[in-house]
C-alpha atoms as one frame of an Amber mdcrd trajectory, in Angstrom:
protein
 -41.403  88.650-145.043 -39.553  90.626-142.098 -42.159  89.536-139.511 -41.855
  85.782-140.736 -38.177  85.688-140.990 -37.247  87.559-137.840 -39.371  85.412
-135.633 -38.314  82.203-137.267 -34.592  83.117-137.248 -34.626  84.380-133.713
 -36.335  81.098-132.670 -33.624  78.932-134.077 -30.557  81.256-133.878 -31.279
  83.202-130.550 -33.034  80.630-128.678 -36.361  82.499-128.516 -39.665  80.819
-128.115 -42.158  80.467-131.176 -45.041  78.743-130.148 -48.066  77.356-132.328
 -49.939  80.955-131.945 -46.776  82.867-132.728 -46.549  81.156-135.717 -50.230
  81.483-136.488 -49.776  85.212-135.936 -46.865  85.243-138.720 -48.854  83.641
-141.016 -51.802  86.003-140.472 -49.256  89.072-141.001 -48.289  87.535-144.187
 -51.925  87.162-145.294 -52.716  90.698-144.198 -49.957  92.162-146.042 -50.737
  90.546-149.157 -54.137  91.564-149.453 -52.644  95.026-148.702 -50.664  94.906
-151.529 -53.063  93.489-153.653 -55.490  96.513-152.885 -52.720  99.136-152.659
 -53.372 102.519-154.540 -51.296 103.637-157.180 -48.640 106.161-156.648 -49.573
 109.711-158.110 -47.265 110.759-160.835 -44.153 112.793-159.650 -41.534 112.954
-162.169 -39.481 116.011-161.382 -37.698 117.456-158.074 -39.893 120.635-158.655
 -43.069 118.672-158.467 -41.732 117.166-155.412 -40.949 120.597-153.733 -44.472
 121.469-154.345 -45.514 118.225-152.667 -43.420 118.765-149.439 -44.654 122.687
-149.266 -48.212 121.948-149.242 -49.746 123.015-145.551 -51.197 119.735-144.929
 -47.821 118.094-145.176 -46.087 120.753-143.332 -48.591 120.430-140.509 -48.103
 116.556-140.226 -44.265 116.972-140.352 -44.035 119.386-137.640 -46.488 117.154
-135.400 -44.083 113.978-136.211 -41.056 115.970-135.293 -42.621 117.299-132.183
 -43.830 113.826-131.127 -40.111 112.323-132.096 -38.578 115.189-129.826 -40.971
 114.316-127.067 -40.143 110.561-127.049 -36.728 111.040-127.502 -35.749 113.502
-124.822 -38.651 112.565-122.406 -40.081 109.200-122.625 -37.087 107.186-123.719
 -34.969 107.996-120.737 -37.637 107.196-118.313 -39.551 104.260-119.935 -37.617
 103.099-122.748 -36.049 100.034-121.154 -39.368  98.910-119.664 -41.714  99.697
-122.359 -41.153  98.232-125.852 -43.297 100.851-127.720 -41.115 103.855-126.733
 -38.147 102.715-128.966 -40.040 101.571-131.835 -42.391 104.713-132.098 -39.498
 106.617-132.506 -38.477 104.335-135.216 -41.626 104.366-136.880 -42.200 108.212
-136.500 -38.878 108.735-138.246 -39.434 106.411-140.909 -41.886 108.545-142.308
 -38.922 111.056-143.074 -37.068 108.081-144.416 -39.822 106.965-147.119 -40.368
 110.529-148.267 -36.534 111.025-148.582 -36.094 107.683-150.762 -39.223 108.715
-153.046 -37.562 112.024-153.460 -34.284 110.561-154.191 -35.700 107.921-156.823
 -36.742 110.678-158.905 -33.747 112.501-158.416 -31.629 109.526-159.756 -34.179
 108.715-162.626 -33.526 112.650-163.477 -29.884 112.354-163.104 -29.878 109.567
-166.007 -32.143 111.552-168.239 -29.777 114.771-168.094 -31.742 116.823-165.791
 -29.619 119.409-163.442 -30.302 117.326-160.311 -26.995 118.339-158.420 -27.826
 121.689-158.680 -31.201 121.432-157.083 -31.108 122.079-153.461 -33.729 119.556
-152.659 -31.723 116.594-153.578 -28.840 117.340-150.971 -31.845 118.117-148.249
 -33.273 114.721-149.259 -29.567 112.993-148.681 -29.393 114.788-145.292 -32.523
 113.970-144.204 -32.295 110.065-145.263 -28.992 109.780-143.374 -30.151 111.509
-140.407 -33.491 109.271-140.370 -31.830 105.872-141.092 -29.159 106.580-138.371
 -31.704 107.380-135.721 -33.857 104.570-136.700 -30.794 101.911-136.462 -30.031
 103.332-133.298 -33.185 102.707-131.519 -34.092  99.588-133.289 -30.877  98.112
-132.098 -31.516  99.563-128.260 -35.090  97.833-128.689 -33.471  94.505-129.775
 -30.813  94.638-126.909 -33.705  94.483-124.126 -36.545  92.996-125.675 -37.523
  89.566-127.685 -36.609  89.803-131.240 -39.870  87.960-132.250 -41.793  90.649
-130.691 -39.595  93.854-131.882 -40.053  93.180-135.343 -43.661  92.653-135.776
 -44.758  95.590-133.766 -42.325  97.862-135.293 -43.869  96.605-138.812 -47.467
  97.499-137.590 -46.175 101.062-136.449 -44.215 101.654-139.312 -46.645 100.407
-141.975 -49.231 102.986-140.171 -46.903 105.763-140.281 -46.223 105.192-144.049
 -49.986 104.757-145.025 -50.948 108.349-143.335 -47.589 109.883-144.960 -48.830
 108.533-148.597 -52.303 109.684-147.803 -51.261 113.312-146.883 -48.061 113.635
-149.158 -49.054 111.743-152.325 -52.854 111.794-152.023 -52.837 108.165-152.930
 -56.192 107.200-151.747 -57.919 109.895-153.518 -58.475 107.760-156.639 -59.059
 104.355-154.578 -62.589 102.705-155.045 -64.679 101.552-151.961 -63.625  97.916
-152.304 -59.846  98.738-152.473 -60.370 100.906-149.020 -62.047  98.072-147.589
 -59.399  95.386-148.712 -56.696  97.698-147.483 -58.353  98.508-144.063 -58.856
  94.773-143.715 -55.548  93.631-144.675 -53.963  95.911-141.988 -56.251  94.899
-139.388 -55.565  90.899-140.259 -51.791  92.260-139.640 -52.641  93.718-136.048
 -54.372  90.293-135.214 -51.383  88.567-136.107 -49.053  90.365-134.171 -51.458
  90.375-131.088 -51.465  86.699-131.498 -47.476  86.719-131.295 -47.247  89.169
-128.646 -50.005  88.026-126.139 -49.338  84.078-126.051 -45.875  84.356-126.405
 -45.163  82.463-123.130 -47.605  79.736-123.464 -46.200  76.602-124.281 -48.607
  75.379-127.158 -47.689  73.293-129.979 -49.432  70.698-132.330 -48.263  67.834
-130.143 -49.434  69.112-126.764 -52.641  71.047-128.192 -55.073  68.438-126.865
 -53.560  68.276-123.318 -53.556  71.999-123.180 -56.921  72.226-124.157 -58.084
  69.389-121.634 -55.842  70.164-118.460 -57.266  73.289-117.379 -56.380  74.042
-113.817 -59.113  74.030-111.603 -59.874  77.173-109.447 -59.788  75.995-105.622
 -62.834  77.064-103.794 -62.207  78.927-100.641 -64.729  78.231 -97.834 -65.035
  80.519 -94.718 -65.073  78.935 -91.050 -69.178  79.099 -90.637 -69.148  76.752
 -93.911 -66.604  74.318 -92.438 -68.293  74.155 -89.015 -71.740  73.552 -90.705
 -70.477  70.810 -92.758 -68.515  68.851 -89.951 -71.901  69.363 -87.774 -74.120
  68.022 -90.608 -71.816  65.000 -91.172 -72.044  63.790 -87.526 -75.979  63.735
 -87.224 -78.454  61.269 -88.339 -80.933  61.750 -91.021 -83.669  61.485 -88.633
 -82.057  63.794 -86.051 -83.152  67.585 -85.942 -80.789  70.263 -87.248 -78.780
  71.889 -84.250 -77.899  75.474 -84.367 -74.633  76.866 -83.138 -74.281  80.524
 -81.598 -70.916  81.787 -81.383 -70.541  84.722 -78.912 -67.316  87.077 -79.030
């Protein structure tokens, strides 16, 4: 509900415009999210921090994490100072990329908390403290750049775009770390992809037509009152039109030659 709530609350509390197409985009985002939840894969059973450690040490996830860190450093130290205030995707991409580490940390800490209440020596495990440090650092970075984006750009645009980027990163992280799509059927895969494409379509409607004054009240006028493009005519056409209007039908056409 973050897309819908942020768009509606920013319209009422911050005075930002949300036209009919924007509302339709919010509804499409909710429909796509619902379809994704229905066809979502089941989590692979990971019950201890030792199993989580083995997951994190797999070569595929290590390469994926190194790529995300390199991309994050490139965005923070090179692209953000130059294009952060003019391109909405820079700050939001940083938040989304860092979100992969926060989601993984939350997953691991959830396992640690359950193990703590069952009497496992969680506090002596080094992974628990690594996950806490990673979670604090990632959430702090996300909040920092998300607030920067909200200070510059429209709130009704920030949250939907951030939702799409963040969801993409989370899906990729789940595939690589927990291998959630291994046991999915073809129908569930198609449903998940279609739901995500529906979300992207909704965000596109919310973003592309945000400046149009479209509502249920003026929709017929918007569809009918299309501006006509003026036809530009050169001097030769004007000269022929003026000459032809001054002659009678039975007169022969006259030819003018312009010499320069």
